N, C-alpha and C positions, 0 to 999 in steps of 0.2 A: 307367522307373519311378523310379529313384534321382533323376534330375533333377527329375522332379515333386514327389517328397517333399522335396527340397532347397527347391524354389520354396514349396510349402505352408508348410514351417518358416519361411522367410524372411517370408512373408506373416504368419503367426501372430505372429512376433516383432514385425513392423511394428505389427500391431493391438494388441498387449500395450504397446507403447511409446505408442502413441496413447492407450490406456485410461488409462495411468498419467498423462499429461499431462492428460486431462479430469479424473480423478480429484483432481488437484492444484489445479485451477483454483478449486473452491468454496472451497478453504482460503485461497488468495490472496483471492478477492473477499470472503470473511468477515473477513479481516484489514485490509481497506482501511478500513472505517468507523472502526475502532480508531485506524488512522494518521491519517485525516483529523481525527478528534476531538482527537488529540493536537496536530496542527498548529493548530487553531482555538484550543485552549487556550493554545498558546504566543503566538499572535497576540493574543489577549485579553489575556495578562499584558503583552505589549509595549505594547499600546494603553493599558493601566492606568499602566504606568510613564511613558509619554509624557504622559498626563493628569496624573500627579502633577508631573512635571517642568515642564508649562505652568502648573500652579496655583501652583507655587513661583515660578516666574518672574513671574507676575502679581502675587503678593504683595509681592516686591521692588519691582516699578514703583509700587505704591500707597504704599509706604512714604516 
């Protein structure tokens, strides 16, 4: 009997851990778009900087 209770407690503990992990997943998934948007914004800024540098180079070449 004690052994069965111990096994059941272990199984419940495992299930609780799995549920905790599952509950955390939506939070992680919800955070991803924000991270992706930030990365895209950074890339956009970098491209803008590169465009500015290229236009500056082109201006110098035409002078």
